[in-house]
N, C-alpha and C positions, 0 to 999 in steps of 0.2 A: 713355981721354979722357973727361973729365966732360961730360955732356950739357948743352948750352946751354939755359938757361931761356927759355921763350917770352915775348916782349915783346908785350903786348896794349895797344893803344890803345883806350880805352873812352870814348866820347862820352856815351852814356846808360847808366849802369851797370845800372839795373833792366831796361831793354829788352834789353841785351846778355846779361845773365844768363838772362833768360827764353828768348831765342832759342837760346842755347847749350845750356841744360839740356833744353828741350823737344825740340829737333831732334836734337841729338847723342845724347841719352840715351834716345830711344825705342828705340834698339838696346840689347840687353841685354849690356853689356860689363862687365869687371871693374875696379873702382875701384883695386884693389891691384896692377895691372900697372905696374911701375916705369917702363916706357917709354911709357905712354899719355899723350900730350900733352894730350888733351882734359880728363882729370881735373885736370891741373895748371892748365889755363885756368879750370876751374870753381872751384877753390879761390881763384885770384887774383880772379875775378869776385865770389865770395862775400865775400871780405875787403873789396873795394871797396864793395860794397853795404852791408855791415855798418857801415862807417865813415859812409856818407851817409844810409842809410834802413834801419836795423837791423830794424824790424818787417817790412819787405817780404820779408826772407829767410824768415820763418815764414809769411807770407801765401802766398808762392810754394810752400812745402812743402805747405800745406793744399790749395792749388789743384791741384797735381800729383797728390796722392793721391786727391782726391775728384772731380776733373773729367777728368783724363787717365789716371787709374788707373795711374800710374807709381809702383811700390812701392819699389824699391831706392834710387832717387835721392832720394825723399822721406826715407827713413830716414837716408841719408847726410847730407842737409842738416840734419835734426833733430839728429843727433849733433854736427855742426859748430856748430850754433847753441847747443847746451848747453855747448860748450867756450869759445866766444867770449864775452868778458865784456860786449860791447855788445849781442849778440842774446839772451843768457841771460835777461834780465828778461821777454822775451816768450814764453818756453817754456811757462809755466803757461797762458797764454791759448789757445795753438793745439795743444798736445801731445795732449790727449784726442781732438780731432777729426781729427788727422792720423795717429794710431796706431790703426788700426781692428781689428787682430787680434793675438792673443798672439804670432804669428810676427813682426809688426812690432815689438812690445814688446821681444822678445828681440834682434831685429836692431839696433835703435837702441842697446841696451845694449852689444852687441858692438862696434859701430862706435865708440862712445864710448871704449872701451878702447884701440882702435887710434889714434884721432885724438888721444887725450891725449898719447901719446908723440910723434906727428908734430907736434903743436902746439908742444911744447917745442923741436923742432928747426926751427921756422918753416916747417913743411910742406915739408921737404926729402925728396921722395919717392924719392930715391936710397937713403935709409936704410930704406925699407920692406922691402928684402931682409932686413935684420937681424931684422925682426919676424915673418918667416914661421915661425920656430921659437922665438919668444920665449915664455917661461913667464908668460903673462898671469895665470893662475890663482894665481900666487904672491902677487899682491896686486891685487885689483880695486878700481878707483877710480871714484867717481861724484861729480860736482859737487853741492853742496847743492841747487841749483835743479833739477837732474835727479832727485835723490832724491825731492824733494817731488812732482814730476810723475809719477814712477813709482808712488809710493804712491797718488796720487789715481786714476790710470788703472787700477791693479790692482783697486781696489774695484768697478769696473763690470764686470769679467769674471765671468761666471757659471761654475759648475763645469762646465757643458756645454762652454763655450768652452775651458776649461783642460784638459779631459780628454785631449786629443791631445798636449799639450806638457808634462804634469807626471807622466807615468807613470815608475815606477822603472826600467823597461826602457830607456826613452829616455835617462834620466839616466845609466845605466850605460854605454850605448853611447857617449854624448858623452865620458864620462871615459875610456873605453877608447881611442877614436880619438885623443883628446888625448894620452894617454901614448904611443901609437904614433908620433905626430909627434915628440914629445920624445925618444923612444927607438926609432928604426926597427929596431934589432936585434931587438926583441920580435916584430915581424911575421915576420921570417925564421925565428926560432925556432919559432914556431907552425906555419909552413909545413913545416918539416923534421919536426916531431913528427907532423903530420897525414899526411905522406908515409910515414913509418915505420909508422904505424898501418894505412894502406891496404895497404902491401906485406905486412904481417903477416896481415891478414884475407884478402888474395888468395891467399897461400900456403896458409893453412888451408883455404880453400874448395876449392882445387885438389886437395888431398889427400882430401877427402871425396867427390868426384864421380868415379865409375867412367868409364873411357874411352868405352864405348859410350853412356853417358848424356850425356857431355860433347859427343860428336858430335851426338846427337839434340837435346840441349838447345840447342846453338849454333844449329842450323837453326831450331828452334822459337822461340828467343829473337829471331832475326833477323826471322822472320815475325810474331811476337807484338808486336814494337815498333810494327807498323802496325795490327794487328787486335785487340790487347789480350789475346792468349793468354798462358798462363803461362810457357812456354818452359823448364821444368826449373830445376834449381838454378843452372846456368850462366847461363840467361836472367835469373834473379832477381839473380844476382851482377852481371851486366853492367848491369842497371838501377840497382842500388845504387851501383856504381862511378861510373856516369854522373852520378848525383845528387850523389855526394860530390865529384867533380871540378868540377861546376858550382858547388858551394858554395865550395870552397876554392881553385879555380884558374879563375876566370872569364876570358873572353876579354879583357876590359879590366879592369885592376885598379881597383876602385872606392875603394880606400883613399885618404884625403886625403893630399896631399903637403905641405901647409902649414896654418898656423892659419887662413888665409883660405879654405880649401876646405871647412872643417867648423866647425859651432858649437862653441864652447868654454865657453859660459856657460849655465847652467840657471836655471830659475825659482827653485829652492831657493837658488842663489847670490845672486840679486837680493833675495830676501826677507831673507836673513841680512845682506847687506851694507848694505842701506838701512834695516834695523831696522823693518820693517813691523809694525804692531800690529793692524790690522783689514783685513778681517773675520777674526776669530779662527778660525772654523770652517774656512774655506778655507785659511788660512795653516797651521794645524796639520795639515790633510789633506795639503798639499804637502810639509811637513816630515816627515811620518810619525810624528807624536806619538801617544801612547797615548790611546785614547778614555776619557772619564771613567768611573769605576767605578759611580757611581750618579747619579740624576737631580739631586740637590742639587749635586753637583760640576759636573754638566753645565750647570745654570742659572748657576752662578757663573762658569764659564769662558766661556759664550757669551751672557751677559746682553744683551738687546736685539736679538739676531740671530734671524732667522726660521728656526729649526731646531728639531727635536723630538728628544727622547731616545729612543734605540733600545737596549733592554737586551741585545739579542743581540750588540751590538758592544762591550759593556763590557770595558775593559782591553785591547782589541785595537788593533793598529796602524791608524791612520787613513790613508786614501789617497783620491786623486781617482779615482773610478770612470770606466771608459771609457764614454762616453755612448752611449745606444742610438740608432743612426742607421739609415737604410735599408740601409746597407752591412752593419752588424752583424746586422740582422734577417735579411737574405737569407743571410748567411754561416752563421748559426746554425740557421735554419729551412728553408733551401733556396730555390732559384729556382722557386717554385711560384705558380700564379695566385692562390691564396687569400692568400698573403703580400703579393703586389702589391696585391690588393684592399684588404687591411687598411691598408696604408701609404697608399693613396689616400684611403680613407674617413676616416682619422684625421689627414689633412693632414701626414703624416710623410715625404712624398716631396718634397724640395725641387724647385723649378722646374728648375734646371739639371740635376739628377740625372734628372728626368723626361725632359728633352729628349735627354739622352745615351742613354737607354734606350728610346726610342720603338720601335725595331725589336723589342726583347725584349717590350715591352708588347703590340705587335700580334700577336706569335706566342705569347703566354702563355695565351690562351684566356679573356680577360676578356669579360664580358657587354656588351651594347650600351649600357647605362646608364653603365658605367664609361668606355667609349670616348667617349661624349658628354661626360662630365665632363672628361676629359683634353683633348679638342678645345676645349672652351670655355675651359679654363685656358690653353692655348697661345696663343690669340689675345687674351686679356684684356690690355688696355693697362696696367692697374695692375700686373699680374703681370710683364709684360715690363719695365716701368720699374724694379721692385724687384729683378729678377733680375740686372741689370747684365751681361747677356750681350752679346757683341759680335755684330754681324750675321753674321759669317763662321760662327759656331757654329750659327746657325739654318740657314744654307745647307747646312752639312754634314748636319744632320738632314734637311733637305728632299731632299738628294741620296740619302741612305740609304733614305728612304721611297719615292722614285721608283724606285729600283732593285728594290724588291720586286715591281713590276709585271711585270718580266721574269723572275721566278723561277717555277718550277713548285711550287705549294703544294698540300699535301694536309691534310686535317683528321683528326687522330687523337684521338678523344674530343673535348675542347674546344680542343685546341692546334693551332696551325698549324705545319707542319713543311715545310722545303724538301726536295724530293725528293732532292737530292744530299747531304743530311745523313743519310739513311736507310742502314741496312746494305745491302750489295749485293743480297742476295736479296730484300729488301723493295722496293728501288728498281726492280728489274726487274719485280716483280709489279705495282707501282703503274703503271709506264709502259705495261704491256700493257693494262690496263683500270682506270682510276681509279674508274669507276662501279660496278665489280663488287663484290658483297657476298661477303666471304670466309667460309670455314667457321666454325662456331660457336666453335671454340677460338681464333680470331684476332679482333682488333679490326677493325671495318668501316672501309674506306677510301672516300673519295669526293672528288671535285674540290671546291674551295672558291674561289669568286670573291670577292675583297675590293676590287674596283676602286672601288666607291662609298666604302667606308671610307677607302681610301688617298687618294682625291681630297679627302675632307673634312679629313683630316690635312694634306694639302699646302696647301689653302686657308687653314687656320688658321696654318700655318708662314709662308706668304707674307705674311699679315697681321702676324704678329709681326715679320718682317724689316723691313717698312715702318715699323712702330712703333719698332723699334730704330734704324733709320736716321734717322727724324725726331728721336729723342732725342739722337743723336750729332751731327747735322749740320743746321744751319738752311739756309734757302733761299739759294742762291748766285746773286746778281743778275748780270744782263748775259749775254754770250755766253762760254761756256767751251770751250776747245779741249783735249780729253783725249787724250793719247798713251799707249798701252800697248805695252810691249815684249813681243814673243812670240818672241824669238830662242831659240836652243838653250840658251844659258847660263841662261835663265830657268826651266829645268826643275829647277834645284837647289832644295834645301829653303829655307824662309824663314829669315831671320836668327835666330841663336840656337837653331835647331832647333825653334822654336815651331811648334805645329800647332793647327789649328782643326778637329778631327775628321778628316774625309776631305780637308780642304783643307790641303795640305802644301807645294805648290810655289809658287815666285815667280809663275809664269805665272797660276795660278789666283787668287792673291791680287790681282795687278795687274788682271785682268779684272773680278773681283768688286768691288774697290775702285773701279774706273772706273765700273762700273754703278751703284754706290750714289751716287757723286758726281753722275753723270748724272741720277739720279732727283730730285735736289734743285736742278738747274740751271733757270733760266728758259729758257735756250736753250743747246744744246750741239752739238758736233761730235766724234764718236768715231773715233779713228784708231788702228789697230794698225800696228806696224812691226818689222822685223827686217832682211831683205835681199831683193833681187829673187828671185823663184821662177820655176818653169817656167810657171805659170799667170798670173803678174803680173810685169811688167817693172820696176815701181818697188819701192822698199824699204818703202813704206808703202801702206796701203789704208784708205780711209774706209768705215766700216760703218754702213749705215742701220739704226737700231733703232727700230722702231715699236711693238713689243710692250711691255706693262707687266709681263710675266712674266719675272722674273729668271732662272729656270731655262731658259726657252726662249732668252732673250737670250744666256745663257752658252754654250749649245750652238751657237748661230749663230756667236758669236765664235770658238769653238774650231774650227768648221768652216772659217770664212774664214781662220783663221791658217794652214791647210794650203796656201793659195795662195802664201804667202811662203816665203823660204828660211830657213836656220838661222843665218845670220850676224847681226851687229849693225851696222846703218847708221842713223844718226840721220836723220830726214826733213828734211834741209836744204831740199830743193826745195819742200816744203810751206810751210815758214816763209817762204822767199823769195817764193813766190807771194802770200802774205798781205801781204808788204811792198810788192811791186810793184803789186798791185791795191788797196792800202790797205784790206784787209779788216779791219774793226775786231773785235777780241776783247778781253774784259775780264780773263779769267783763262786761264792755260795750266797744265795739270797734267801732269807727266811721271812715269810709273810704270815704273821700270826697275830693273836690277841694276847699272847703271853710274852713276858719280858725275857729276852735272852741276855740277861745282865747279871754279872757276878754279884751275889749278895742280895738279890731280891727275887724271891718266889720263882726262881727259874726251875724248869723241869730237870729232874735228875732221877737216877736209878737207885739212889742210896749210897752208891759207890763213886759215881762220876756224874758231874753236871754237864749240861750242854756246852757251856763255855769251855770247860776243861777238855771235853771230847773234841771240839773244833780246834782248840789250840794243839791237841795231840796230833790231829791230822796235819796241821801247819808245821809242826816240828819234825814229823816223820815223813811227810810226802812232799809238801810244797810250802817252803818258808815265805813265799811271796803271795800266799793266798789272801784274797780280799773277802771280807765277810760283811754283808749288809743285813742287819736284823731290824725289821720294821714291826713295831708293836701298834697295830692299827687302832686299837682302843685307847692307847695312851694311858695304860693303867698305872704307870710309874708315879707314885706319890711319895714313896720313901725309897730312896736309892742309896747305894753305896757309891757316893760320888767322889771317891778319891781321885785317882788318875785315869779313870776309865775313858774319858774323852781325849786323853793324850795317847791312847793305845793306837799305834799305827795299823791301818788296814783292817780295823774292826769297828765298823760304823753302826752305831745304834740310833735308830730313828723312832721317837716316841710320838705316836699319833699319825694322823693322815692329813695331808694338805696337797694343793695343786703342784707344789714344788718337789715332791718326792722323786719323780723321774729325773728332773734336772739335778737334784742333789746327788743322786747315784751317778749321773753322767759326769758331774764335776769331779767326783772321786776317781774317775777313769783318766783324768787329764794329767795327773801327776801332782804338781805343787798347787794346792788349793789357794794359798796366799798369793802366789804369782798370778793365778787366774783372776782373782778378785782385783788385784791392782791393775792388771792389764785391762779388765773390763771398765774399771773406774777411770782409766786414762782416756777413754773415749770422750769424756766430758770436755777435755781440752782440744779434741780434734776439730779442725776447721770445717765449717759447713761446706758441703759440695752442692753447688747449684746446677740443676739440670738444664 
């Protein structure tokens, strides 16, 4: 039976599109799921706005990418805009500032191929099933306006940016996976061939190993798997077989099942299809052309470009070299203190990479001056603003540093080592007497206290967290009531499997998000809820938070959560008390894994649903109440999607993304559409030279 198309009543096309895109698509779902009703609604809304205000489609894409950091949705909208004849004239103006990375560049190109075919069928997404194994590479298509935009954007990519996306190895893998989708029998043949090879090697190895060595090797191999011993020939073979099986027979088959699971277009394809002409040096490097034989030929080929002739490369194949990064440096030279020191002194360690490696930096054996330089950089407001890191990532770093205080640390030379990382014999020796000086043939061990250093790092990280929160969220006026779900179901991973370092569960995200919102409220009440527990008879508990220390507040909330049960009961009684006593609140924020959405599995008492109760409060106490309901798991797959995204001041966010705080902040500013257009107007602003 053919699926009924959604009928959407749109009163304000621009506002509806923004509400739909920003709230629904904070969750990382797949646009090519033929049963996904939200994607259908987005296309309907995009078409409506394209008819009435075509430039707003591109303004929205620019805003999503640069303010809410929503990548996939932006690329989808850009591809749609390139296909639609009414929005296409605005592509040139917004494309460069909306496509920030080569990965975005490739993503838009790939979506444009898919949407070209769907556009011809008037976006009948039932036909998307036929495209999952379609041979797109047989003929790649780009609208003229998109071709020009791609040519212009490509010029601004440096070789450093392109290094990751233009390697020959990457291109070959894309083509291999593509052919595997078109011809799945290829995969099965490779597996059978690999299995035959494995059986042949296994039989040969068994013939070479005597029985007594097999028995001894088996025992040693079993023990050596943990202690790193050799384990004889059988032990070596077991390790070799395990490695082979892991490579060819992984637990989960990573091979793409359709064209939508894997890239099918390369940078070389785009250059050839769009007939790019400049910059010649970069283009020839991507295409793998021959390097000029002499300097005269070089000057003729690359006239006007800032490149110099290298006679050692004459007549060789050109290529985009893999850029030197902190990862390649550590990989080639080892995880050594002098390598870290060189990266820090030469400013080659990016801010985010530094934050992710704080534990390693603390244990690497760096001198005090380097630690001071790192600490100053962590808390630097300009560095935090440029890093575009979400506050959760800072909290993860803070948590990792704080845990070091509970570890037993010893100093070996200049390095800090955790006692439980040492070999067993050394571990026992250290535990007996850390202050004892060992014999001359051994390195000296002594206890090492780094409490002061850890506290300095923690102070800098806390400063960075507050800066990041201030950047993402403006002051929330009035009284805000924050509800955080701490029920058992909240122990599941964040929507889409997204992780922020050590922050992985919905409970942790809800509490942290609640604390960050609280820090920007003029006045707030913080409530956790689940179900009645042994220590507390209500399903909710108001927690008084007087500390400005987010780490201590987090620990207190986790401790208080233990007083409640593991079920999920919405705190109806709390809301009813506010209604009966006419307690005025301006904002209600609900952080849960359950949808607060009329018509879809929302919590109710049999007589009244959560939506009805909240609207009752709005009608009886505060008609200007703003409600932000965040479903951190993004469970919404079947929604009553009538006009609920047009409902003023009732914002539903499905899933979790780095843009949630900014999204809530936008809603505080009044007219969302004016805010988007004002932000997009910055593109036309003249450059200010310092």
